[in-house]
C-alpha positions in Angstrom: -15.6 -5.9 -42.5 -14.5 -4.4 -39.2 -13.6 -0.7 -39.3 -12.5 1.5 -36.4 -13.2 5.2 -36.2 -10.5 7.8 -36.0 -10.3 9.4 -32.6 -8.1 10.8 -29.8 -7.7 9.6 -26.3 -7.5 11.7 -23.2 -7.2 10.3 -19.7 -9.0 12.3 -17.0 -7.8 12.1 -13.4 -11.2 13.2 -12.0 -11.9 9.9 -10.3 -14.6 8.3 -8.2 -17.7 10.2 -9.1 -20.6 7.8 -8.5 -23.4 10.1 -7.5 -26.8 11.2 -8.5 -27.2 14.0 -11.1 -27.7 17.5 -9.8 -30.9 18.0 -11.7 -29.6 20.5 -14.2 -28.0 20.2 -17.6 -25.3 22.1 -19.3 -26.4 21.1 -22.8 -27.4 24.1 -24.9 -30.7 24.1 -26.8 -29.7 23.1 -30.3 -32.9 24.4 -31.9 -32.0 27.9 -30.9 -28.7 27.8 -32.8 -28.7 30.3 -35.6 -25.2 29.2 -36.9 -24.2 26.4 -39.1 -20.9 25.7 -37.3 -20.5 22.4 -35.2 -22.0 22.6 -31.8 -23.2 20.5 -28.9 -26.4 18.5 -30.0 -29.0 17.7 -27.3 -30.4 14.3 -27.2 -32.8 12.0 -25.3 -32.5 8.3 -24.5 -35.3 6.4 -26.0 -34.3 2.8 -25.2 -31.7 0.6 -23.6 -31.2 -3.1 -23.1 -31.1 -2.7 -19.3 -29.5 -1.0 -16.4 -28.5 -1.4 -12.8 -30.8 0.3 -10.3 -30.0 3.9 -9.9 -27.9 4.0 -13.0 -30.4 4.5 -15.8 -29.3 5.4 -19.4 -31.3 8.7 -18.9 -28.4 9.8 -16.7 -26.5 10.3 -20.0 -28.7 13.3 -20.8 -27.1 15.3 -18.0 -23.5 16.6 -18.1 -22.2 17.7 -14.7 -19.3 16.9 -12.3 -21.5 14.6 -10.2 -23.3 12.6 -12.8 -23.2 8.8 -12.4 -24.0 7.8 -16.0 -25.3 4.4 -17.2 -24.4 1.0 -15.9 -25.4 -2.4 -17.4 -27.1 -4.9 -15.2 -24.9 -7.2 -13.1 -23.8 -10.3 -14.9 -25.6 -9.2 -18.0 -25.6 -10.8 -21.5 -23.5 -9.1 -24.1 -23.8 -7.1 -26.3 -25.7 -4.3 -24.5 -27.2 -1.4 -26.4 -28.5 2.2 -26.0 -30.5 4.1 -28.6 -30.4 8.0 -28.5 -32.6 10.4 -30.4 -31.0 13.7 -31.2 -33.2 16.8 -30.9 -32.8 17.5 -34.6 -31.7 15.8 -37.7 -28.0 16.7 -38.0 -24.7 15.9 -39.4 -22.6 14.4 -36.6 -19.0 15.6 -36.7 -17.6 14.4 -33.4 -18.6 11.9 -30.6 -17.1 12.0 -27.1 -17.3 9.1 -24.7 -16.3 9.3 -21.0 -15.7 5.7 -19.9 -15.9 4.4 -16.4 -12.7 3.8 -14.5 -13.1 0.0 -14.3 -16.4 -1.0 -15.8 -14.9 -0.7 -19.3 -16.3 -2.2 -22.5 -13.7 -3.8 -24.7 -15.4 -2.3 -27.9 -18.3 0.1 -28.7 -20.0 0.0 -32.1 -21.9 3.0 -33.5 -25.0 2.8 -35.8 -27.0 5.8 -37.2 -30.5 6.1 -38.7 -32.5 8.9 -40.2 -36.0 7.4 -39.9 -38.3 8.1 -37.0 -40.0 4.7 -36.1 -43.0 4.4 -34.0 -42.6 5.7 -30.5 -40.5 3.2 -28.5 -41.1 0.5 -31.2 -38.5 -2.2 -31.5 -35.6 -1.1 -33.7 -34.8 -3.3 -36.6 -31.2 -3.8 -37.5 -31.7 -2.8 -41.1 -32.9 0.6 -40.2 -29.5 1.5 -38.8 -26.3 2.0 -40.8 -23.1 0.9 -39.1 -20.4 3.6 -38.7 -17.7 1.6 -37.1 -16.3 0.9 -33.7 -13.8 2.1 -31.1 -11.7 0.1 -28.7 -11.3 1.2 -25.1 -8.2 0.9 -23.0 -8.3 -1.7 -20.2 -6.9 1.0 -17.8 -4.3 -1.3 -16.2 -1.6 1.4 -16.4 -3.5 3.8 -14.2 -4.6 1.0 -11.8 -8.2 1.6 -12.8 -8.2 5.0 -11.1 -8.6 7.3 -14.1 -11.3 7.6 -16.7 -10.7 7.6 -20.4 -12.2 10.4 -22.6 -12.5 9.1 -26.1 -13.1 11.5 -29.0 -14.2 10.0 -32.3 -14.5 12.0 -35.5 -17.3 10.9 -37.9 -19.3 12.4 -40.7 -22.8 11.0 -40.8 -26.3 12.4 -41.1 -29.2 11.1 -39.0 -31.4 11.6 -36.0 -31.0 8.3 -34.2 -27.7 6.9 -32.8 -27.3 3.4 -31.5 -24.4 2.3 -29.3 -23.6 -1.4 -28.9 -21.3 -2.4 -25.9 -19.3 -5.6 -26.1 -17.8 -7.8 -23.4 -16.1 -5.9 -20.5 -12.4 -5.8 -19.7 -11.7 -8.1 -16.7 -10.1 -6.5 -13.6 -10.3 -7.1 -9.8 -12.7 -4.2 -9.2 -15.4 -5.2 -11.8 -16.7 -8.2 -9.8 -20.1 -8.2 -11.6 -18.7 -8.0 -15.2 -20.5 -4.8 -16.0 -19.9 -2.1 -18.6 -20.7 1.5 -18.0 -20.7 4.9 -19.7 -20.4 8.0 -17.6 -21.2 10.5 -20.3 -21.6 10.9 -24.1 -21.4 14.2 -26.1 -22.6 14.7 -29.6 -21.2 17.6 -31.7 -22.5 18.4 -35.1 -24.4 20.9 -37.2 -28.0 20.9 -38.2 -29.2 19.5 -41.5 -31.8 21.1 -43.7 -35.5 20.3 -43.1 -38.0 20.1 -45.9 -40.9 21.4 -43.9 -41.7 22.9 -40.5 -43.5 19.9 -39.2 -40.2 18.3 -38.3 -39.2 21.4 -36.5 -42.4 21.4 -34.4 -42.0 17.8 -33.5 -38.4 18.4 -32.7 -39.2 21.2 -30.3 -42.0 19.2 -28.7 -39.6 16.3 -28.1 -37.1 18.6 -26.5 -39.7 20.2 -24.2 -41.1 16.7 -23.3 -37.8 15.1 -22.3 -35.6 17.9 -21.2 -38.2 20.3 -19.8 -36.5 23.2 -21.4 -38.1 26.4 -22.7 -37.1 26.8 -26.3 -37.1 30.6 -25.8 -34.8 30.4 -22.8 -31.9 32.7 -23.7 -29.7 31.0 -21.1 -29.6 27.8 -23.3 -28.7 29.5 -26.6 -25.6 28.6 -28.5 -22.7 30.9 -28.5 -20.6 30.5 -31.6 -21.1 31.8 -35.1 -17.7 31.8 -36.8 -15.8 29.2 -38.8 -17.9 26.4 -40.2 -15.5 23.7 -38.8 -14.6 25.4 -35.6 -15.7 23.6 -32.4 -15.8 25.7 -29.3 -13.9 24.4 -26.2 -17.1 25.3 -24.3 -18.9 22.5 -26.2 -16.2 19.9 -25.2 -17.4 17.2 -22.8 -14.5 17.9 -20.4 -15.9 21.5 -19.9 -19.3 20.3 -18.6 -17.9 17.4 -16.6 -15.6 19.7 -14.6 -17.8 22.8 -14.4 -20.6 23.7 -12.1 -23.6 23.7 -14.5 -24.8 27.1 -13.4 -21.4 28.7 -13.8 -21.0 27.0 -17.1 -24.1 28.7 -18.4 -22.8 32.1 -17.3 -19.5 31.4 -19.0 -21.2 30.6 -22.2 -23.2 33.8 -22.0 -20.2 35.9 -21.2 -18.3 34.3 -24.1 -21.1 35.3 -26.4 -20.9 38.9 -25.2 -17.2 38.8 -25.6 -17.6 37.9 -29.3 -20.2 40.6 -29.7 -17.9 43.1 -28.1 -15.1 42.1 -30.5 -17.5 42.6 -33.4 -18.3 46.1 -32.1 -14.6 46.7 -31.5 -15.1 47.3 -27.8 -11.8 45.7 -27.0 -11.4 46.9 -23.4 -14.8 45.4 -22.5 -13.8 42.2 -24.4 -10.6 42.0 -22.4 -12.5 42.4 -19.2 -14.9 39.6 -20.3 -12.0 37.4 -21.2 -10.4 37.8 -17.8 -13.8 37.2 -16.1 -14.3 34.0 -18.1 -10.8 32.7 -17.2 -11.6 33.4 -13.5 -15.0 31.9 -13.7 -13.7 28.6 -15.2 -11.6 28.1 -12.1 -14.6 29.1 -10.0 -16.8 26.6 -11.8 -14.2 23.8 -11.3 -13.9 24.6 -7.6 -17.7 24.6 -7.2 -17.8 21.3 -9.1 -15.2 19.8 -6.7 -17.2 21.1 -3.7 -20.3 19.4 -5.1 -18.5 16.1 -5.4 -17.1 16.4 -1.9 -20.6 17.2 -0.6 -22.1 14.1 -2.3 -19.3 11.9 -1.0 -20.0 13.2 2.5 -23.7 12.4 2.1 -22.9 8.9 0.9 -20.8 8.4 4.0 -23.6 9.9 6.1 -21.3 12.7 7.4 -24.0 15.3 7.3 -22.0 17.9 9.3 -19.4 17.9 6.5 -22.1 17.9 3.9 -23.7 20.9 5.5 -20.3 22.7 5.7 -19.7 22.0 2.0 -23.1 23.3 1.1 -22.6 26.5 3.1 -19.1 26.9 1.6 -20.6 26.6 -1.9 -23.4 29.1 -1.3 -21.0 31.6 0.2 -18.4 31.2 -2.5 -21.0 31.4 -5.3 -22.5 34.5 -3.7 -19.1 36.2 -3.5 -18.3 35.5 -7.1 -21.7 36.7 -8.3 -21.3 39.8 -6.2 -17.9 40.5 -7.9 -19.5 40.1 -11.3 -22.1 42.7 -10.2 -19.4 44.9 -8.8 -17.7 45.1 -12.2 -20.9 45.4 -14.2 -20.7 42.0 -15.7 -23.9 40.7 -14.2 -26.8 42.5 -15.8 -30.6 41.8 -15.7 -30.4 39.0 -18.2 -28.1 36.9 -16.0 -29.6 38.2 -12.7 -32.5 35.8 -12.9 -30.1 32.8 -12.6 -28.0 34.1 -9.7 -30.3 36.5 -7.8 -31.7 33.8 -5.4 -28.1 33.0 -4.3 -27.1 36.6 -3.2 -27.3 37.1 0.6 -31.0 37.5 1.3 -30.8 38.0 5.1 -27.8 40.1 5.7 -26.7 42.4 2.9 -23.2 42.7 4.3 -22.4 39.3 5.9 -19.1 38.8 7.8 -16.9 36.4 5.9 -14.7 34.2 8.0 -12.0 33.8 5.4 -9.5 32.2 7.8 -11.7 29.1 8.0 -11.2 28.5 4.3 -8.1 26.9 2.7 -5.6 29.5 1.5 -6.1 28.9 -2.2 -9.9 29.0 -1.9 -10.4 32.3 0.0 -12.2 35.1 -1.9 -10.4 38.1 -3.3 -9.6 40.8 -0.8 -11.6 43.4 -2.8 -14.8 41.3 -2.5 -14.4 40.8 1.3 -13.9 44.5 1.8 -17.1 45.1 -0.1 -18.9 42.9 2.5 -17.5 45.1 5.3 -14.4 43.1 6.4 -11.0 44.8 6.3 -8.9 41.9 5.1 -5.6 42.2 3.4 -3.0 40.0 1.7 0.2 39.3 3.4 2.5 42.2 4.1 -0.3 44.8 3.5 -2.0 47.0 6.1 -5.5 48.5 6.3 -4.2 51.8 5.2 -2.8 50.3 2.0 -6.2 48.9 0.9 -7.7 52.3 0.2 -4.7 53.3 -1.8 -4.9 50.0 -3.7 -8.5 50.8 -4.8 -7.2 53.4 -7.1 -6.7 50.8 -9.9 -10.0 49.0 -9.0 -10.9 47.8 -12.5 -10.8 44.0 -13.2 -9.0 44.4 -16.5 -5.8 46.1 -15.2 -3.6 45.8 -12.1 -4.1 48.4 -9.5 -1.2 50.9 -8.8 1.3 50.0 -6.1 0.6 51.3 -2.6 3.1 53.6 -0.9 4.3 50.7 1.3 4.7 48.5 -1.7 6.6 51.2 -3.5 9.0 51.5 -0.6 9.6 47.8 0.0 9.9 46.9 -3.8 11.9 50.0 -4.8 15.0 48.0 -5.7 13.0 45.5 -7.7 11.2 48.3 -9.5 14.5 49.9 -10.5 15.6 46.7 -12.1 12.4 45.1 -13.4 10.2 48.1 -14.0 7.0 49.2 -12.2 4.6 47.5 -14.5 5.9 43.9 -13.8 6.2 44.6 -10.1 2.7 46.0 -10.0 1.4 42.8 -11.6 3.3 40.8 -9.0 1.6 42.8 -6.2 -1.8 42.8 -7.9 -4.8 41.5 -5.9 -6.0 39.5 -8.9 -4.1 36.2 -8.7 -3.9 35.7 -12.5 -1.9 38.9 -12.8 0.5 37.7 -10.1 0.9 34.4 -12.0 1.4 36.3 -15.3 4.1 38.4 -13.7 6.1 35.4 -12.7 5.8 33.9 -16.2 6.9 37.2 -17.7 9.8 37.4 -15.4 10.8 33.8 -16.2 10.8 34.7 -19.9 12.8 37.8 -19.3 15.5 35.9 -17.5 15.7 33.2 -20.1 16.1 35.8 -22.9 18.9 37.7 -21.2 21.9 37.3 -23.5 25.2 35.8 -22.5 27.8 38.6 -22.0 25.5 40.8 -20.1 27.5 42.7 -17.4 27.8 40.7 -14.2 26.5 43.5 -12.1 23.3 43.7 -14.2 22.9 39.9 -13.9 23.3 40.0 -10.2 20.9 42.9 -9.7 18.3 41.1 -11.9 18.7 37.9 -9.9 18.3 39.6 -6.6 15.2 41.5 -7.7 13.8 38.3 -9.1 14.5 36.4 -5.8 12.7 39.2 -4.0 9.5 38.6 -6.1 9.9 34.8 -5.9 10.1 35.0 -2.1 6.9 37.0 -2.0 5.2 34.6 -4.4 6.1 31.6 -2.3 4.0 33.1 0.4 1.0 33.4 -2.0 -2.2 31.8 -0.9 -3.2 30.8 -4.5 -1.8 27.4 -5.5 -1.1 28.3 -9.1 0.9 31.4 -8.1 2.8 29.3 -5.5 3.7 26.7 -8.1 4.8 29.3 -10.6 7.2 30.7 -8.0 8.8 27.3 -7.5 9.2 26.9 -11.3 10.9 30.3 -11.5 13.2 29.6 -8.6 14.3 26.3 -10.1 15.0 28.0 -13.4 17.1 30.6 -11.7 19.2 28.1 -9.8 19.6 25.4 -12.5 19.6 27.5 -15.7 20.1 31.3 -15.2 23.1 31.1 -12.8 25.0 28.3 -14.7 24.2 30.0 -18.1 25.8 33.3 -17.0 28.5 31.6 -14.8 27.6 33.5 -11.7 29.3 32.5 -8.4 28.2 30.2 -5.6 27.4 33.3 -3.6 24.4 34.0 -5.9 23.2 30.4 -5.5 23.6 30.7 -1.7 21.6 34.0 -1.8 18.7 32.3 -3.7 18.6 29.4 -1.2 19.0 31.4 2.0 16.3 33.9 1.0 13.8 31.2 0.0 14.3 28.2 2.2 12.9 29.7 5.4 9.6 30.6 3.7 9.5 27.3 1.9 9.9 25.5 5.2 7.0 27.6 6.6 4.8 26.5 3.7 5.4 22.8 4.7 3.2 23.6 7.7 0.4 24.9 5.5 -3.2 23.9 6.3 -3.6 22.7 2.7 -2.2 19.2 2.3 -1.5 19.8 -1.4 0.6 22.9 -0.6 2.5 21.0 2.1 3.4 18.2 -0.1 4.4 20.5 -3.0 6.6 22.6 -0.8 8.3 19.5 0.9 8.9 17.8 -2.5 10.5 21.0 -3.9 12.8 21.4 -0.9 14.0 17.8 -1.3 14.4 18.4 -5.1 16.3 21.6 -4.5 18.6 20.0 -2.0 19.7 17.6 -4.6 20.5 20.2 -7.3 24.2 19.9 -8.0 24.4 23.7 -7.6 22.8 23.6 -4.1 24.1 20.2 -2.8 27.7 21.4 -2.4 26.6 24.4 -0.3 25.2 22.2 2.5 22.7 24.9 3.4 19.4 23.0 3.5 20.6 20.3 5.9 21.6 22.9 8.4 18.0 24.2 8.4 16.5 20.7 8.8 18.4 19.9 12.0 17.3 23.0 13.8 15.5 22.0 17.0 11.7 21.8 16.7 10.0 24.7 18.4 7.5 23.8 21.2 4.8 26.1 19.7 5.4 25.0 16.1 2.4 23.6 14.2 1.9 19.8 13.9 2.2 19.9 10.1 5.4 21.9 10.2 7.0 19.5 12.7 5.9 16.4 10.7 7.1 17.9 7.4 10.5 18.8 8.9 11.0 15.3 10.2 9.9 13.7 7.0 12.2 15.9 5.0 15.1 15.0 7.3 14.5 11.3 7.0 14.3 11.4 3.2 17.3 13.6 2.6 19.4 11.5 5.0 18.9 8.6 2.7 19.7 10.7 -0.4 22.7 12.6 1.0 24.1 10.6 3.9 26.3 12.1 6.6 29.5 12.6 4.6 30.2 16.1 3.4 26.5 16.9 3.0 25.7 19.2 5.9 24.4 16.3 8.0 26.7 14.9 10.7 26.2 12.2 13.3 26.3 14.9 16.0 23.6 17.3 14.6 21.3 14.5 13.3 21.4 12.5 16.6 21.0 15.5 18.8 18.0 16.6 16.8 16.5 13.1 16.7 16.9 12.5 20.4 15.3 15.8 21.2 12.4 14.9 18.8 11.7 11.8 20.9 10.2 14.2 23.5 7.8 15.9 21.0 4.1 15.9 21.8 3.1 14.5 18.4 3.3 10.7 17.9 4.2 10.8 14.2 7.2 13.0 15.0 8.4 10.7 17.7 7.9 7.7 15.4 9.9 9.3 12.6 12.7 10.2 15.1 12.9 6.5 16.0 13.2 5.6 12.3 16.0 8.1 11.8 18.0 6.8 14.8 17.7 3.2 13.5 18.8 4.3 10.0 21.8 6.1 11.6 22.7 3.0 13.6 22.7 0.9 10.4 25.4 3.2 9.0 27.4 4.1 12.1 26.8 1.4 14.7 28.5 2.1 18.0 29.0 5.8 17.4 25.3 6.3 17.9 25.1 4.8 21.4 26.9 7.7 23.0 23.9 9.9 22.3 21.5 7.5 24.0 21.0 6.5 27.6 22.4 3.1 28.8 20.4 0.0 27.7 19.0 -1.2 31.0 15.7 -2.1 32.5 15.0 1.5 33.6 15.6 2.9 30.1 13.5 0.1 28.5 10.5 1.2 30.5 10.2 4.0 27.9 8.5 2.3 25.0 10.5 4.5 22.5 13.9 3.5 23.9 12.7 -0.1 24.1 11.8 0.0 20.4 15.1 1.6 19.6 17.3 -0.9 21.4 15.3 -3.9 20.1 15.8 -2.4 16.6 19.5 -2.3 17.3 19.4 -6.0 18.2 17.7 -6.8 14.9 20.2 -4.8 12.9 23.1 -6.6 14.7 21.5 -10.0 14.1 20.9 -10.5 17.9 17.7 -11.8 19.3 15.5 -9.3 21.0 13.9 -9.8 24.4 10.7 -10.7 22.8 12.4 -13.2 20.5 14.3 -14.7 23.5 11.1 -15.2 25.4 9.5 -16.7 22.4 12.4 -19.1 21.9 12.4 -20.2 25.6 8.7 -20.7 25.4 9.1 -22.7 22.2 11.9 -24.8 23.7 9.8 -25.6 26.8 6.8 -26.5 24.7 9.0 -28.7 22.5 10.5 -30.5 25.6 7.0 -31.1 27.0 5.9 -32.4 23.6 8.9 -34.7 23.3 8.4 -36.0 26.9 4.8 -36.8 26.1 5.8 -38.6 22.9 8.4 -40.7 24.8 5.9 -41.6 27.4 3.4 -42.6 24.7 6.1 -44.7 22.9 7.2 -46.3 26.1 3.7 -47.3 26.9 3.4 -48.9 23.5 6.6 -50.8 24.1 5.4 -52.0 27.5 2.2 -53.3 26.0 4.2 -55.3 23.4 6.5 -56.7 26.1 3.5 -57.7 28.2 2.2 -59.6 25.2 5.5 -61.4 24.8 5.6 -62.1 28.5 2.1 -63.6 28.4 3.0 -65.8 25.5 6.1 -67.1 27.2 4.2 -67.8 30.4 1.6 -69.7 28.5 4.1 -71.8 26.5 6.4 -72.6 29.4 4.0 -73.0 32.3 3.7 -76.7 31.4 7.0 -77.4 29.7 9.5 -75.5 31.9 10.2 -76.9 35.3 12.3 -74.2 37.0 14.8 -75.6 39.4 17.1 -73.8 41.8 20.7 -73.8 40.5 23.6 -73.0 42.7 25.7 -70.2 41.2 28.9 -72.2 41.6 27.6 -75.8 41.4 25.0 -75.3 38.7 22.4 -77.6 40.2 18.8 -77.0 39.6 16.0 -76.9 42.2 12.2 -77.2 41.7 10.1 -74.0 41.6 8.5 -75.0 44.9 11.9 -74.7 46.5 11.6 -71.0 45.9 8.2 -70.9 47.4 6.7 -69.6 44.1 3.6 -71.3 42.6 3.9 -72.2 38.9 1.0 -69.9 37.8 2.8 -66.9 39.3 6.3 -67.8 38.3 6.8 -65.0 35.8 5.4 -62.3 38.1 8.1 -59.7 39.1 10.5 -61.3 36.7 12.6 -59.8 33.9 12.4 -62.3 31.0 15.7 -61.0 29.5 18.2 -61.0 32.3 16.2 -63.3 34.7 16.3 -60.9 37.6 13.3 -61.0 40.0 12.4 -58.2 42.3 9.4 -57.1 44.4 9.8 -53.7 42.7 9.1 -55.2 39.3 5.6 -53.9 39.0 4.5 -52.6 35.6 6.2 -49.3 36.2 9.2 -51.0 37.8 9.7 -53.2 34.8 9.4 -50.2 32.5 12.2 -48.5 34.3 14.3 -51.7 34.5 14.0 -52.3 30.7 14.7 -48.7 29.9 17.8 -48.1 32.1 19.1 -51.2 34.0 18.6 -54.5 32.2 22.1 -55.8 31.4 20.8 -57.7 28.3 19.3 -54.5 26.7 20.7 -51.3 25.3 19.5 -48.1 23.6 20.4 -47.5 20.0 22.5 -44.3 19.7 20.9 -43.5 16.4 17.2 -44.0 16.8 17.0 -44.3 20.6 15.1 -47.6 20.5 15.7 -50.2 23.2 16.9 -53.4 21.6 18.6 -56.6 22.7 22.4 -56.3 22.6 22.6 -59.7 20.8 20.5 -58.3 17.9 22.0 -54.8 17.8 24.0 -55.4 14.6 20.9 -56.8 12.8 18.9 -53.8 14.1 21.4 -51.3 12.7 21.4 -53.0 9.3 17.7 -53.7 8.9 15.5 -51.8 11.4 17.1 -48.6 12.5 15.9 -45.2 11.2 19.5 -44.6 10.1 19.9 -48.1 8.5 20.7 -46.6 5.1 23.8 -45.1 6.6 25.3 -48.5 7.7 27.0 -51.3 5.8 28.2 -54.7 6.9 31.9 -55.6 7.2 32.5 -59.0 5.7 35.4 -59.6 8.1 33.9 -58.8 11.5 30.2 -59.0 10.4 29.4 -55.8 12.3 27.6 -52.7 11.2 29.9 -49.8 10.1 29.1 -46.3 8.7 29.1 -46.5 5.0 31.5 -43.5 4.6 34.0 -45.3 7.0 33.5 -48.8 5.6 36.1 -48.6 2.8 38.8 -47.4 5.2 37.6 -50.0 7.8 38.0 -52.8 5.3 41.3 -51.5 3.8 43.1 -51.2 7.2 41.9 -54.6 8.4 42.0 -53.5 12.0 38.9 -55.3 13.0 38.8 -58.7 14.8 37.5 -61.3 12.4 34.2 -62.9 13.3 33.8 -66.7 13.6 30.8 -68.6 12.1 27.6 -68.3 14.2 27.7 -72.0 15.0 31.1 -71.7 16.5 30.9 -68.4 18.4 28.7 -65.4 19.3 29.9 -61.9 18.3 29.5 -59.0 20.8 28.7 -55.6 19.1 29.9 -53.7 22.2 33.4 -55.2 22.8 33.8 -56.8 19.4 34.9 -60.1 21.0 34.0 -63.6 20.0 32.7 -66.0 22.7 31.1 -69.4 23.1 27.8 -69.8 21.2 24.3 -70.2 22.8 21.8 -68.0 24.7 23.3 -68.8 28.1 26.6 -67.6 26.8 25.1 -64.2 26.1 24.1 -63.9 29.7 27.4 -64.9 31.0 29.2 -62.5 28.6 27.0 -59.5 29.3 26.2 -60.0 33.0 29.2 -61.8 34.4 32.1 -59.8 35.9 34.6 -61.5 33.6 32.5 -60.8 30.5 32.0 -57.8 28.3 33.9 -54.8 29.5 31.9 -52.3 27.3 28.5 -53.0 28.7 28.0 -49.7 30.4 25.0 -50.8 32.4 26.9 -53.6 34.0 29.9 -51.3 34.7 27.6 -48.8 36.4 26.0 -51.4 38.6 29.3 -53.0 39.6 30.6 -49.6 40.6 27.6 -48.9 42.8 27.6 -52.5 44.4 29.3 -52.8 47.9 32.4 -54.9 48.2 31.6 -58.5 48.9 32.8 -60.2 52.0 35.0 -63.3 51.6 33.1 -66.5 51.1 29.9 -64.7 50.0 28.3 -65.2 46.7 27.9 -62.2 44.4 24.4 -61.2 43.4 25.8 -60.1 40.1 27.1 -63.6 39.2 26.8 -64.8 35.6 23.2 -65.9 36.0 22.3 -64.5 39.3 20.4 -61.3 38.7 20.2 -58.4 41.1 17.6 -58.8 43.7 17.2 -62.6 43.2 18.1 -65.2 45.7 21.7 -66.4 45.6 22.1 -69.6 43.7 18.9 -69.3 41.7 18.8 -69.3 37.9 15.8 -68.3 35.9 15.7 -69.6 32.3 15.2 -67.0 29.5 12.8 -67.6 26.6 14.7 -68.9 23.6 15.5 -66.3 21.0 15.1 -63.3 23.4 13.3 -60.3 21.9 11.9 -60.8 18.5 12.7 -58.3 15.7 9.3 -56.7 16.1 9.6 -56.3 19.8 13.1 -54.9 19.6 11.7 -51.8 17.9 8.9 -51.1 20.3 10.8 -48.6 22.4 10.4 -45.0 21.2 13.2 -42.4 20.9 14.0 -40.5 24.0 
């Protein structure tokens, strides 16, 4: 039956560590533990089902910020397993697993065994007892960017632990379907042994796998109190964040602290407690440096790697020197840190300005090395006075300068709190702000207004100083205190807006200065707080912050400061707008237009974005702050971008879009022309086939004769001087016109534009015989589905107009086909037969709606009296007067009438 183990889940945001182990371990030597309380148990990896190259299961034996852990082979078979042998037979109380951020097993099972099988022999399933399983999160909520720390509470005795990993969670990053484990931590207490042989073999196994000296005091345990107490220094998170060497020192100092408490040396214990707290942050910082150094090595950025290495060595040496300075580093710890103290120059010059603000050494340490460096607002003369306090466990007395400048705050808040706020030890400065926050929160309602105002102004004085602090935690504490004063303290005691304005006006200049800090984290924190503060209901109505943001950028201001101011302006404009907010069209536009000239590209780009946002809201009012939109102005790429942005906002086409449209139209016209030519060529080919068929059929049967236009008599072909075999050359077979210009190309043009017997369909642009136009519209046209046939006139009518057409009966009724032809152009009935079509469409007295005939008649010169017209009923243009050429019966077939393409 499946059973899951109780546990707790913690997500760590320390992401992306995929590097080799540093070659040291933070695991204490369990055999040296003299206590019976739970503690970290060392172990070795004795077998695994497989691993990817460079990610062996033996990596799990090391706990450090840069460990890579174990990974299964790519596309492996499941389940995968790992067997661990603990350094002693013990009672396991807690297991901690640090999962990979995306190579995550869906389930991990745990088995335990007490027996010691043959060395590396196969492990039989019956030798292990199943404890249960844990399920791991698929990590979708974090986007596979954080790692899950799973803590599992168990109570089992044994020496061998087997982990079985089941199928992985599927995500887009895990392309090889692997599972991984970054680290595992075993916490327990030793079980009793019946003889000393097990102890000897245990110690031998430790020395063989871990290479540790069992007598090494640096690896001893540290806790000997409650039987169920688990020290936070044994927690997996401690070793995964801490520099391994600093972690050992912390454990040793923690042991000494406990010994000092036992001996009631409380001052020394307090000093050790403070040193441990400071060293934990030091260890985390060194761990971060190590990760950054390894990342630089992986990217082959060896200059950065060297810089990080030197930064680590210098910082480590400074910290150890401080421990020596305060008598916390004695001979026992000296062996670990002595090689790292400056061997070449006993008093090296520290270039503290090259370090980020929150990572610079304490001023007292730098002075010890011979550099006179002070905190902000302190002079060289003040340092010697400040040394009077000197001890790590208490803040040093205030200097004369500090006493003068903080006199009003001292009168209200007391010298002790102010001294902590001025202390060189950053933790005291942070504690001072926390204590001040508590003091303000506890002030009762009904306190005299004058006392409340004095307390507020003294607090703002310390907050303003703390905002300038180089330590991140102190800076963040100052922001929390300022927010509490504005949003809670002032409303609670119903102080006036003048007090809120005092808070804002005293702090906003230094906050804006911090947005230009060299540390990206501080810049972002400061900018986000300014935006948040501007939206406080208590601050928003004062309209103070917008007035600072539209101040012109100074030419010598830092790049970060200019970019932060522009970014804040852009964000707050969206939040506040320009109505009763402190932002106006005038001050925003003047600021933005001047920012277009800034030397930094990002500043100019943001200015363009602000101007476009303003145009969306105010349209034409913005144009008066800009130069005219002409070709000269558009030579400036920024103004060109702005005016094209205006066009897009207005829904107008930009210059680029207009050019693209013209180009597309030209290309479409060319394409259509080529298609028409291609279609025309196809039609001509079909017409030539018809012409050849007609020539073949009638060469023997048809005996063309000359026919006088008026008399109608026929004449033999020879009378025209044309041999029978060339009779159809230069001849239009539809209208009978003959012309020397009727070459292949000439006939193409004639059919397409001039033949009186043909027309182009208005709906599909095909050339068809006029006599078959109605049939074409009803059966062949692309738009045939839109036409219907009127039963009265037999013509094609649009379907939507057909009911009205039939109802009104306005059409001329058609006669039966045997009695009359029906013209689709003039809607008249006329005599039946093919020759009647020629007379109707080509004769001057015929169809009045044949536009081709009308066009030709208008262009023809007036005939002299007694002369025959070349446009007689059957006398085609260009033919000899009095000749008549018979047309093939039936005219164009249905198939041939569709051969002309759309124009």
